[in-house]
mmCIF file of the N, C-alpha and C atoms, coordinates in Angstrom:
data_MODEL
# 
_entry.id   MODEL 
# 
loop_
_atom_site.group_PDB 
_atom_site.id 
_atom_site.type_symbol 
_atom_site.label_atom_id 
_atom_site.label_alt_id 
_atom_site.label_comp_id 
_atom_site.label_asym_id 
_atom_site.label_entity_id 
_atom_site.label_seq_id 
_atom_site.pdbx_PDB_ins_code 
_atom_site.Cartn_x 
_atom_site.Cartn_y 
_atom_site.Cartn_z 
_atom_site.occupancy 
_atom_site.B_iso_or_equiv 
_atom_site.pdbx_formal_charge 
_atom_site.auth_seq_id 
_atom_site.auth_comp_id 
_atom_site.auth_asym_id 
_atom_site.auth_atom_id 
_atom_site.pdbx_PDB_model_num 
ATOM 1   N N  . LYS A 1 1  ? 0.958   -1.055 0.069   1.00 0.00 ? 1  LYS A N  1 
ATOM 2   C CA . LYS A 1 1  ? -0.093  -0.093 -0.039  1.00 0.00 ? 1  LYS A CA 1 
ATOM 3   C C  . LYS A 1 1  ? 0.851   1.168  -0.007  1.00 0.00 ? 1  LYS A C  1 
ATOM 4   N N  . LYS A 1 2  ? 2.041   1.231  0.636   1.00 0.00 ? 2  LYS A N  1 
ATOM 5   C CA . LYS A 1 2  ? 2.869   2.408  0.613   1.00 0.00 ? 2  LYS A CA 1 
ATOM 6   C C  . LYS A 1 2  ? 3.474   2.720  -0.649  1.00 0.00 ? 2  LYS A C  1 
ATOM 7   N N  . ALA A 1 3  ? 3.561   1.623  -1.322  1.00 0.00 ? 3  ALA A N  1 
ATOM 8   C CA . ALA A 1 3  ? 4.180   1.839  -2.721  1.00 0.00 ? 3  ALA A CA 1 
ATOM 9   C C  . ALA A 1 3  ? 3.121   2.322  -3.858  1.00 0.00 ? 3  ALA A C  1 
ATOM 10  N N  . SER A 1 4  ? 1.818   2.275  -3.492  1.00 0.00 ? 4  SER A N  1 
ATOM 11  C CA . SER A 1 4  ? 0.794   2.825  -4.567  1.00 0.00 ? 4  SER A CA 1 
ATOM 12  C C  . SER A 1 4  ? 0.729   4.318  -4.568  1.00 0.00 ? 4  SER A C  1 
ATOM 13  N N  . PRO A 1 5  ? 1.140   4.917  -5.522  1.00 0.00 ? 5  PRO A N  1 
ATOM 14  C CA . PRO A 1 5  ? 0.876   6.509  -5.938  1.00 0.00 ? 5  PRO A CA 1 
ATOM 15  C C  . PRO A 1 5  ? -0.482  7.156  -5.303  1.00 0.00 ? 5  PRO A C  1 
ATOM 16  N N  . VAL A 1 6  ? -1.556  6.311  -5.519  1.00 0.00 ? 6  VAL A N  1 
ATOM 17  C CA . VAL A 1 6  ? -2.723  6.933  -5.068  1.00 0.00 ? 6  VAL A CA 1 
ATOM 18  C C  . VAL A 1 6  ? -2.840  7.175  -3.600  1.00 0.00 ? 6  VAL A C  1 
ATOM 19  N N  . GLU A 1 7  ? -2.109  6.444  -3.049  1.00 0.00 ? 7  GLU A N  1 
ATOM 20  C CA . GLU A 1 7  ? -2.070  6.647  -1.468  1.00 0.00 ? 7  GLU A CA 1 
ATOM 21  C C  . GLU A 1 7  ? -1.384  8.025  -1.117  1.00 0.00 ? 7  GLU A C  1 
ATOM 22  N N  . HIS A 1 8  ? -0.469  8.323  -1.997  1.00 0.00 ? 8  HIS A N  1 
ATOM 23  C CA . HIS A 1 8  ? 0.379   9.745  -1.689  1.00 0.00 ? 8  HIS A CA 1 
ATOM 24  C C  . HIS A 1 8  ? -0.275  11.011 -2.155  1.00 0.00 ? 8  HIS A C  1 
ATOM 25  N N  . VAL A 1 9  ? -1.574  11.096 -2.705  1.00 0.00 ? 9  VAL A N  1 
ATOM 26  C CA . VAL A 1 9  ? -2.165  12.236 -3.296  1.00 0.00 ? 9  VAL A CA 1 
ATOM 27  C C  . VAL A 1 9  ? -2.691  13.065 -2.136  1.00 0.00 ? 9  VAL A C  1 
ATOM 28  N N  . THR A 1 10 ? -2.183  14.211 -2.019  1.00 0.00 ? 10 THR A N  1 
ATOM 29  C CA . THR A 1 10 ? -2.458  15.218 -0.909  1.00 0.00 ? 10 THR A CA 1 
ATOM 30  C C  . THR A 1 10 ? -2.877  16.434 -1.302  1.00 0.00 ? 10 THR A C  1 
ATOM 31  N N  . GLY A 1 11 ? -3.091  16.734 -2.668  1.00 0.00 ? 11 GLY A N  1 
ATOM 32  C CA . GLY A 1 11 ? -3.483  17.961 -3.142  1.00 0.00 ? 11 GLY A CA 1 
ATOM 33  C C  . GLY A 1 11 ? -2.467  19.156 -3.515  1.00 0.00 ? 11 GLY A C  1 
ATOM 34  N N  . ASN A 1 12 ? -1.256  18.836 -3.171  1.00 0.00 ? 12 ASN A N  1 
ATOM 35  C CA . ASN A 1 12 ? -0.125  19.715 -3.685  1.00 0.00 ? 12 ASN A CA 1 
ATOM 36  C C  . ASN A 1 12 ? 0.818   19.003 -4.726  1.00 0.00 ? 12 ASN A C  1 
ATOM 37  N N  . HIS A 1 13 ? 0.303   18.974 -5.898  1.00 0.00 ? 13 HIS A N  1 
ATOM 38  C CA . HIS A 1 13 ? 0.902   18.190 -6.707  1.00 0.00 ? 13 HIS A CA 1 
ATOM 39  C C  . HIS A 1 13 ? 0.961   19.052 -8.204  1.00 0.00 ? 13 HIS A C  1 
ATOM 40  N N  . PRO A 1 14 ? 2.235   19.067 -8.815  1.00 0.00 ? 14 PRO A N  1 
ATOM 41  C CA . PRO A 1 14 ? 2.113   19.600 -10.163 1.00 0.00 ? 14 PRO A CA 1 
ATOM 42  C C  . PRO A 1 14 ? 1.036   19.049 -11.297 1.00 0.00 ? 14 PRO A C  1 
ATOM 43  N N  . PRO A 1 15 ? 0.772   19.706 -12.315 1.00 0.00 ? 15 PRO A N  1 
ATOM 44  C CA . PRO A 1 15 ? -0.071  18.993 -13.204 1.00 0.00 ? 15 PRO A CA 1 
ATOM 45  C C  . PRO A 1 15 ? 0.229   17.584 -13.585 1.00 0.00 ? 15 PRO A C  1 
ATOM 46  N N  . PHE A 1 16 ? -0.694  16.911 -13.947 1.00 0.00 ? 16 PHE A N  1 
ATOM 47  C CA . PHE A 1 16 ? -0.533  15.393 -14.229 1.00 0.00 ? 16 PHE A CA 1 
ATOM 48  C C  . PHE A 1 16 ? -1.266  15.070 -15.677 1.00 0.00 ? 16 PHE A C  1 
ATOM 49  N N  . LEU A 1 17 ? -0.550  14.315 -16.460 1.00 0.00 ? 17 LEU A N  1 
ATOM 50  C CA . LEU A 1 17 ? -1.160  13.770 -17.747 1.00 0.00 ? 17 LEU A CA 1 
ATOM 51  C C  . LEU A 1 17 ? -1.122  12.533 -17.374 1.00 0.00 ? 17 LEU A C  1 
ATOM 52  N N  . ILE A 1 18 ? -2.064  11.629 -17.145 1.00 0.00 ? 18 ILE A N  1 
ATOM 53  C CA . ILE A 1 18 ? -2.434  10.162 -17.064 1.00 0.00 ? 18 ILE A CA 1 
ATOM 54  C C  . ILE A 1 18 ? -2.864  9.580  -18.213 1.00 0.00 ? 18 ILE A C  1 
ATOM 55  N N  . ALA A 1 19 ? -1.817  9.022  -19.085 1.00 0.00 ? 19 ALA A N  1 
ATOM 56  C CA . ALA A 1 19 ? -2.258  8.370  -20.162 1.00 0.00 ? 19 ALA A CA 1 
ATOM 57  C C  . ALA A 1 19 ? -2.418  6.528  -20.117 1.00 0.00 ? 19 ALA A C  1 
ATOM 58  N N  . TYR A 1 20 ? -3.290  6.135  -20.586 1.00 0.00 ? 20 TYR A N  1 
ATOM 59  C CA . TYR A 1 20 ? -3.454  4.585  -20.874 1.00 0.00 ? 20 TYR A CA 1 
ATOM 60  C C  . TYR A 1 20 ? -3.766  4.241  -22.306 1.00 0.00 ? 20 TYR A C  1 
ATOM 61  N N  . ALA A 1 21 ? -3.580  3.251  -22.779 1.00 0.00 ? 21 ALA A N  1 
ATOM 62  C CA . ALA A 1 21 ? -3.988  2.485  -24.111 1.00 0.00 ? 21 ALA A CA 1 
ATOM 63  C C  . ALA A 1 21 ? -5.129  1.798  -23.871 1.00 0.00 ? 21 ALA A C  1 
ATOM 64  N N  . GLU A 1 22 ? -5.936  2.004  -25.077 1.00 0.00 ? 22 GLU A N  1 
ATOM 65  C CA . GLU A 1 22 ? -7.230  1.403  -25.120 1.00 0.00 ? 22 GLU A CA 1 
ATOM 66  C C  . GLU A 1 22 ? -7.076  -0.190 -24.969 1.00 0.00 ? 22 GLU A C  1 
ATOM 67  N N  . ALA A 1 23 ? -5.955  -0.856 -25.377 1.00 0.00 ? 23 ALA A N  1 
ATOM 68  C CA . ALA A 1 23 ? -5.947  -2.349 -25.380 1.00 0.00 ? 23 ALA A CA 1 
ATOM 69  C C  . ALA A 1 23 ? -4.874  -2.732 -24.166 1.00 0.00 ? 23 ALA A C  1 
ATOM 70  N N  . ASP A 1 24 ? -4.777  -1.817 -23.264 1.00 0.00 ? 24 ASP A N  1 
ATOM 71  C CA . ASP A 1 24 ? -3.640  -2.011 -22.350 1.00 0.00 ? 24 ASP A CA 1 
ATOM 72  C C  . ASP A 1 24 ? -3.805  -3.270 -21.620 1.00 0.00 ? 24 ASP A C  1 
ATOM 73  N N  . TYR A 1 25 ? -2.971  -3.509 -20.686 1.00 0.00 ? 25 TYR A N  1 
ATOM 74  C CA . TYR A 1 25 ? -3.003  -4.722 -19.794 1.00 0.00 ? 25 TYR A CA 1 
ATOM 75  C C  . TYR A 1 25 ? -4.108  -4.542 -18.735 1.00 0.00 ? 25 TYR A C  1 
ATOM 76  N N  . PRO A 1 26 ? -4.693  -5.691 -18.276 1.00 0.00 ? 26 PRO A N  1 
ATOM 77  C CA . PRO A 1 26 ? -5.992  -5.727 -17.633 1.00 0.00 ? 26 PRO A CA 1 
ATOM 78  C C  . PRO A 1 26 ? -5.749  -4.687 -16.526 1.00 0.00 ? 26 PRO A C  1 
ATOM 79  N N  . LYS A 1 27 ? -6.941  -4.188 -15.935 1.00 0.00 ? 27 LYS A N  1 
ATOM 80  C CA . LYS A 1 27 ? -6.976  -3.297 -14.746 1.00 0.00 ? 27 LYS A CA 1 
ATOM 81  C C  . LYS A 1 27 ? -6.177  -2.032 -14.955 1.00 0.00 ? 27 LYS A C  1 
ATOM 82  N N  . LEU A 1 28 ? -5.049  -1.695 -15.841 1.00 0.00 ? 28 LEU A N  1 
ATOM 83  C CA . LEU A 1 28 ? -4.432  -0.470 -15.938 1.00 0.00 ? 28 LEU A CA 1 
ATOM 84  C C  . LEU A 1 28 ? -5.343  0.686  -16.167 1.00 0.00 ? 28 LEU A C  1 
ATOM 85  N N  . ASP A 1 29 ? -6.351  0.437  -16.848 1.00 0.00 ? 29 ASP A N  1 
ATOM 86  C CA . ASP A 1 29 ? -7.480  1.477  -17.161 1.00 0.00 ? 29 ASP A CA 1 
ATOM 87  C C  . ASP A 1 29 ? -8.164  1.716  -15.955 1.00 0.00 ? 29 ASP A C  1 
ATOM 88  N N  . ASP A 1 30 ? -8.277  0.828  -14.937 1.00 0.00 ? 30 ASP A N  1 
ATOM 89  C CA . ASP A 1 30 ? -9.004  1.259  -13.715 1.00 0.00 ? 30 ASP A CA 1 
ATOM 90  C C  . ASP A 1 30 ? -8.056  1.847  -12.940 1.00 0.00 ? 30 ASP A C  1 
ATOM 91  N N  . LEU A 1 31 ? -6.879  1.596  -12.784 1.00 0.00 ? 31 LEU A N  1 
ATOM 92  C CA . LEU A 1 31 ? -5.688  2.297  -11.776 1.00 0.00 ? 31 LEU A CA 1 
ATOM 93  C C  . LEU A 1 31 ? -5.527  3.741  -12.392 1.00 0.00 ? 31 LEU A C  1 
ATOM 94  N N  . ALA A 1 32 ? -5.645  4.103  -13.869 1.00 0.00 ? 32 ALA A N  1 
ATOM 95  C CA . ALA A 1 32 ? -5.357  5.278  -14.088 1.00 0.00 ? 32 ALA A CA 1 
ATOM 96  C C  . ALA A 1 32 ? -6.705  6.184  -13.737 1.00 0.00 ? 32 ALA A C  1 
ATOM 97  N N  . LYS A 1 33 ? -7.890  5.640  -14.172 1.00 0.00 ? 33 LYS A N  1 
ATOM 98  C CA . LYS A 1 33 ? -9.244  6.334  -13.670 1.00 0.00 ? 33 LYS A CA 1 
ATOM 99  C C  . LYS A 1 33 ? -9.331  6.770  -12.093 1.00 0.00 ? 33 LYS A C  1 
ATOM 100 N N  . GLU A 1 34 ? -8.872  5.803  -11.188 1.00 0.00 ? 34 GLU A N  1 
ATOM 101 C CA . GLU A 1 34 ? -8.606  6.074  -9.991  1.00 0.00 ? 34 GLU A CA 1 
ATOM 102 C C  . GLU A 1 34 ? -7.764  6.911  -9.616  1.00 0.00 ? 34 GLU A C  1 
ATOM 103 N N  . MET A 1 35 ? -6.459  6.795  -10.111 1.00 0.00 ? 35 MET A N  1 
ATOM 104 C CA . MET A 1 35 ? -5.444  7.966  -9.786  1.00 0.00 ? 35 MET A CA 1 
ATOM 105 C C  . MET A 1 35 ? -6.126  9.385  -10.123 1.00 0.00 ? 35 MET A C  1 
ATOM 106 N N  . HIS A 1 36 ? -6.608  9.684  -11.530 1.00 0.00 ? 36 HIS A N  1 
ATOM 107 C CA . HIS A 1 36 ? -7.098  10.774 -11.868 1.00 0.00 ? 36 HIS A CA 1 
ATOM 108 C C  . HIS A 1 36 ? -8.363  11.272 -11.004 1.00 0.00 ? 36 HIS A C  1 
ATOM 109 N N  . ALA A 1 37 ? -9.073  10.422 -10.575 1.00 0.00 ? 37 ALA A N  1 
ATOM 110 C CA . ALA A 1 37 ? -10.253 10.626 -9.451  1.00 0.00 ? 37 ALA A CA 1 
ATOM 111 C C  . ALA A 1 37 ? -9.751  11.380 -8.077  1.00 0.00 ? 37 ALA A C  1 
ATOM 112 N N  . ALA A 1 38 ? -8.825  10.448 -7.860  1.00 0.00 ? 38 ALA A N  1 
ATOM 113 C CA . ALA A 1 38 ? -8.029  10.923 -6.585  1.00 0.00 ? 38 ALA A CA 1 
ATOM 114 C C  . ALA A 1 38 ? -7.345  12.430 -6.809  1.00 0.00 ? 38 ALA A C  1 
ATOM 115 N N  . LEU A 1 39 ? -6.725  12.619 -7.759  1.00 0.00 ? 39 LEU A N  1 
ATOM 116 C CA . LEU A 1 39 ? -5.902  13.970 -7.963  1.00 0.00 ? 39 LEU A CA 1 
ATOM 117 C C  . LEU A 1 39 ? -6.993  15.176 -8.090  1.00 0.00 ? 39 LEU A C  1 
ATOM 118 N N  . LYS A 1 40 ? -8.193  14.870 -8.843  1.00 0.00 ? 40 LYS A N  1 
ATOM 119 C CA . LYS A 1 40 ? -9.282  15.875 -9.148  1.00 0.00 ? 40 LYS A CA 1 
ATOM 120 C C  . LYS A 1 40 ? -10.061 15.948 -7.680  1.00 0.00 ? 40 LYS A C  1 
ATOM 121 N N  . LYS A 1 41 ? -10.087 14.942 -6.886  1.00 0.00 ? 41 LYS A N  1 
ATOM 122 C CA . LYS A 1 41 ? -10.462 15.233 -5.667  1.00 0.00 ? 41 LYS A CA 1 
ATOM 123 C C  . LYS A 1 41 ? -9.839  16.018 -4.486  1.00 0.00 ? 41 LYS A C  1 
ATOM 124 N N  . ALA A 1 42 ? -8.680  16.052 -4.730  1.00 0.00 ? 42 ALA A N  1 
ATOM 125 C CA . ALA A 1 42 ? -7.401  16.839 -4.148  1.00 0.00 ? 42 ALA A CA 1 
ATOM 126 C C  . ALA A 1 42 ? -7.332  18.123 -4.664  1.00 0.00 ? 42 ALA A C  1 
ATOM 127 N N  . ASP A 1 43 ? -8.091  18.469 -5.710  1.00 0.00 ? 43 ASP A N  1 
ATOM 128 C CA . ASP A 1 43 ? -7.833  19.824 -6.651  1.00 0.00 ? 43 ASP A CA 1 
ATOM 129 C C  . ASP A 1 43 ? -6.553  19.990 -7.117  1.00 0.00 ? 43 ASP A C  1 
ATOM 130 N N  . SER A 1 44 ? -5.986  18.827 -7.592  1.00 0.00 ? 44 SER A N  1 
ATOM 131 C CA . SER A 1 44 ? -4.742  18.859 -8.077  1.00 0.00 ? 44 SER A CA 1 
ATOM 132 C C  . SER A 1 44 ? -5.139  18.926 -9.661  1.00 0.00 ? 44 SER A C  1 
ATOM 133 N N  . PRO A 1 45 ? -4.562  19.787 -10.614 1.00 0.00 ? 45 PRO A N  1 
ATOM 134 C CA . PRO A 1 45 ? -4.657  19.753 -11.783 1.00 0.00 ? 45 PRO A CA 1 
ATOM 135 C C  . PRO A 1 45 ? -4.333  18.117 -12.626 1.00 0.00 ? 45 PRO A C  1 
ATOM 136 N N  . ALA A 1 46 ? -5.280  17.529 -13.279 1.00 0.00 ? 46 ALA A N  1 
ATOM 137 C CA . ALA A 1 46 ? -4.832  16.195 -13.863 1.00 0.00 ? 46 ALA A CA 1 
ATOM 138 C C  . ALA A 1 46 ? -5.599  16.069 -15.362 1.00 0.00 ? 46 ALA A C  1 
ATOM 139 N N  . ASP A 1 47 ? -5.079  15.520 -16.327 1.00 0.00 ? 47 ASP A N  1 
ATOM 140 C CA . ASP A 1 47 ? -5.924  15.208 -17.405 1.00 0.00 ? 47 ASP A CA 1 
ATOM 141 C C  . ASP A 1 47 ? -5.947  13.704 -17.719 1.00 0.00 ? 47 ASP A C  1 
ATOM 142 N N  . LEU A 1 48 ? -6.608  13.017 -18.207 1.00 0.00 ? 48 LEU A N  1 
ATOM 143 C CA . LEU A 1 48 ? -6.760  11.663 -18.332 1.00 0.00 ? 48 LEU A CA 1 
ATOM 144 C C  . LEU A 1 48 ? -6.825  11.475 -19.943 1.00 0.00 ? 48 LEU A C  1 
ATOM 145 N N  . LEU A 1 49 ? -5.998  10.785 -20.668 1.00 0.00 ? 49 LEU A N  1 
ATOM 146 C CA . LEU A 1 49 ? -6.071  10.505 -21.923 1.00 0.00 ? 49 LEU A CA 1 
ATOM 147 C C  . LEU A 1 49 ? -6.068  9.021  -22.241 1.00 0.00 ? 49 LEU A C  1 
ATOM 148 N N  . VAL A 1 50 ? -6.975  8.395  -22.948 1.00 0.00 ? 50 VAL A N  1 
ATOM 149 C CA . VAL A 1 50 ? -7.087  7.273  -23.645 1.00 0.00 ? 50 VAL A CA 1 
ATOM 150 C C  . VAL A 1 50 ? -6.519  7.076  -24.884 1.00 0.00 ? 50 VAL A C  1 
ATOM 151 N N  . CYS A 1 51 ? -5.394  6.379  -25.240 1.00 0.00 ? 51 CYS A N  1 
ATOM 152 C CA . CYS A 1 51 ? -5.114  6.297  -26.545 1.00 0.00 ? 51 CYS A CA 1 
ATOM 153 C C  . CYS A 1 51 ? -5.763  5.127  -27.207 1.00 0.00 ? 51 CYS A C  1 
ATOM 154 N N  . LYS A 1 52 ? -6.582  5.522  -28.167 1.00 0.00 ? 52 LYS A N  1 
ATOM 155 C CA . LYS A 1 52 ? -7.297  4.735  -28.856 1.00 0.00 ? 52 LYS A CA 1 
ATOM 156 C C  . LYS A 1 52 ? -6.210  3.903  -29.670 1.00 0.00 ? 52 LYS A C  1 
ATOM 157 N N  . LYS A 1 53 ? -6.706  2.740  -30.003 1.00 0.00 ? 53 LYS A N  1 
ATOM 158 C CA . LYS A 1 53 ? -6.026  1.457  -31.076 1.00 0.00 ? 53 LYS A CA 1 
ATOM 159 C C  . LYS A 1 53 ? -4.665  1.540  -30.853 1.00 0.00 ? 53 LYS A C  1 
ATOM 160 N N  . ARG A 1 54 ? -4.567  1.554  -29.302 1.00 0.00 ? 54 ARG A N  1 
ATOM 161 C CA . ARG A 1 54 ? -3.102  1.318  -28.812 1.00 0.00 ? 54 ARG A CA 1 
ATOM 162 C C  . ARG A 1 54 ? -3.009  0.235  -27.886 1.00 0.00 ? 54 ARG A C  1 
ATOM 163 N N  . ASN A 1 55 ? -1.853  -0.441 -27.700 1.00 0.00 ? 55 ASN A N  1 
ATOM 164 C CA . ASN A 1 55 ? -1.446  -1.380 -26.370 1.00 0.00 ? 55 ASN A CA 1 
ATOM 165 C C  . ASN A 1 55 ? -0.463  -0.732 -25.543 1.00 0.00 ? 55 ASN A C  1 
ATOM 166 N N  . HIS A 1 56 ? -0.013  -1.540 -24.504 1.00 0.00 ? 56 HIS A N  1 
ATOM 167 C CA . HIS A 1 56 ? 1.075   -1.114 -23.600 1.00 0.00 ? 56 HIS A CA 1 
ATOM 168 C C  . HIS A 1 56 ? 2.138   -0.648 -24.269 1.00 0.00 ? 56 HIS A C  1 
ATOM 169 N N  . ILE A 1 57 ? 2.688   -1.519 -25.195 1.00 0.00 ? 57 ILE A N  1 
ATOM 170 C CA . ILE A 1 57 ? 3.944   -1.215 -25.908 1.00 0.00 ? 57 ILE A CA 1 
ATOM 171 C C  . ILE A 1 57 ? 3.808   0.280  -26.878 1.00 0.00 ? 57 ILE A C  1 
ATOM 172 N N  . THR A 1 58 ? 2.572   0.188  -27.740 1.00 0.00 ? 58 THR A N  1 
ATOM 173 C CA . THR A 1 58 ? 2.591   1.111  -28.865 1.00 0.00 ? 58 THR A CA 1 
ATOM 174 C C  . THR A 1 58 ? 2.320   2.349  -28.144 1.00 0.00 ? 58 THR A C  1 
ATOM 175 N N  . ILE A 1 59 ? 1.938   2.457  -26.981 1.00 0.00 ? 59 ILE A N  1 
ATOM 176 C CA . ILE A 1 59 ? 1.754   3.846  -26.364 1.00 0.00 ? 59 ILE A CA 1 
ATOM 177 C C  . ILE A 1 59 ? 2.976   4.227  -26.094 1.00 0.00 ? 59 ILE A C  1 
ATOM 178 N N  . ILE A 1 60 ? 3.956   3.652  -25.739 1.00 0.00 ? 60 ILE A N  1 
ATOM 179 C CA . ILE A 1 60 ? 5.419   4.030  -25.405 1.00 0.00 ? 60 ILE A CA 1 
ATOM 180 C C  . ILE A 1 60 ? 5.922   4.272  -26.811 1.00 0.00 ? 60 ILE A C  1 
ATOM 181 N N  . THR A 1 61 ? 6.063   3.302  -27.390 1.00 0.00 ? 61 THR A N  1 
ATOM 182 C CA . THR A 1 61 ? 6.838   3.768  -28.552 1.00 0.00 ? 61 THR A CA 1 
ATOM 183 C C  . THR A 1 61 ? 6.178   4.718  -29.740 1.00 0.00 ? 61 THR A C  1 
ATOM 184 N N  . GLY A 1 62 ? 4.926   4.759  -29.415 1.00 0.00 ? 62 GLY A N  1 
ATOM 185 C CA . GLY A 1 62 ? 4.198   5.973  -30.420 1.00 0.00 ? 62 GLY A CA 1 
ATOM 186 C C  . GLY A 1 62 ? 4.564   7.092  -29.814 1.00 0.00 ? 62 GLY A C  1 
ATOM 187 N N  . PHE A 1 63 ? 5.014   7.389  -28.806 1.00 0.00 ? 63 PHE A N  1 
ATOM 188 C CA . PHE A 1 63 ? 5.259   8.675  -28.129 1.00 0.00 ? 63 PHE A CA 1 
ATOM 189 C C  . PHE A 1 63 ? 6.493   9.067  -28.553 1.00 0.00 ? 63 PHE A C  1 
ATOM 190 N N  . LEU A 1 64 ? 7.267   8.646  -29.256 1.00 0.00 ? 64 LEU A N  1 
ATOM 191 C CA . LEU A 1 64 ? 8.440   9.153  -30.049 1.00 0.00 ? 64 LEU A CA 1 
ATOM 192 C C  . LEU A 1 64 ? 8.116   9.974  -31.444 1.00 0.00 ? 64 LEU A C  1 
ATOM 193 N N  . ASP A 1 65 ? 6.968   9.655  -31.990 1.00 0.00 ? 65 ASP A N  1 
ATOM 194 C CA . ASP A 1 65 ? 6.471   10.584 -32.890 1.00 0.00 ? 65 ASP A CA 1 
ATOM 195 C C  . ASP A 1 65 ? 6.004   11.869 -32.536 1.00 0.00 ? 65 ASP A C  1 
ATOM 196 N N  . PRO A 1 66 ? 6.482   12.908 -33.138 1.00 0.00 ? 66 PRO A N  1 
ATOM 197 C CA . PRO A 1 66 ? 6.293   14.198 -32.650 1.00 0.00 ? 66 PRO A CA 1 
ATOM 198 C C  . PRO A 1 66 ? 4.640   14.479 -32.919 1.00 0.00 ? 66 PRO A C  1 
ATOM 199 N N  . ALA A 1 67 ? 3.872   13.880 -33.771 1.00 0.00 ? 67 ALA A N  1 
ATOM 200 C CA . ALA A 1 67 ? 2.525   13.854 -34.061 1.00 0.00 ? 67 ALA A CA 1 
ATOM 201 C C  . ALA A 1 67 ? 1.704   13.172 -33.132 1.00 0.00 ? 67 ALA A C  1 
ATOM 202 N N  . ASP A 1 68 ? 2.268   12.570 -32.197 1.00 0.00 ? 68 ASP A N  1 
ATOM 203 C CA . ASP A 1 68 ? 1.721   11.595 -31.463 1.00 0.00 ? 68 ASP A CA 1 
ATOM 204 C C  . ASP A 1 68 ? 0.623   12.396 -30.366 1.00 0.00 ? 68 ASP A C  1 
ATOM 205 N N  . PRO A 1 69 ? -0.508  12.042 -29.948 1.00 0.00 ? 69 PRO A N  1 
ATOM 206 C CA . PRO A 1 69 ? -1.443  12.854 -28.891 1.00 0.00 ? 69 PRO A CA 1 
ATOM 207 C C  . PRO A 1 69 ? -0.708  13.119 -27.951 1.00 0.00 ? 69 PRO A C  1 
ATOM 208 N N  . LEU A 1 70 ? 0.448   12.055 -27.387 1.00 0.00 ? 70 LEU A N  1 
ATOM 209 C CA . LEU A 1 70 ? 0.638   12.530 -26.028 1.00 0.00 ? 70 LEU A CA 1 
ATOM 210 C C  . LEU A 1 70 ? 1.815   13.565 -26.163 1.00 0.00 ? 70 LEU A C  1 
ATOM 211 N N  . ASN A 1 71 ? 2.286   14.187 -27.189 1.00 0.00 ? 71 ASN A N  1 
ATOM 212 C CA . ASN A 1 71 ? 3.107   15.278 -27.338 1.00 0.00 ? 71 ASN A CA 1 
ATOM 213 C C  . ASN A 1 71 ? 2.381   16.377 -27.439 1.00 0.00 ? 71 ASN A C  1 
ATOM 214 N N  . LYS A 1 72 ? 1.275   16.509 -27.341 1.00 0.00 ? 72 LYS A N  1 
ATOM 215 C CA . LYS A 1 72 ? 0.447   17.864 -27.555 1.00 0.00 ? 72 LYS A CA 1 
ATOM 216 C C  . LYS A 1 72 ? 0.481   18.535 -26.423 1.00 0.00 ? 72 LYS A C  1 
# 
């Protein structure tokens, strides 16, 4: 529990971009949504982005492309 980032949300955080792939590993979408909700509840700036037609590997490798939505 101490290693879980969501347990350390205090409300005094820099802006977050939380991204996950549409075809990501099971439960990563739930974890991303949970972290986003915790940050919003604590009034910390956070955006959540679902990368369509991507998986856990292509979300990382696609980030190398300057036109990738994660680079905006």
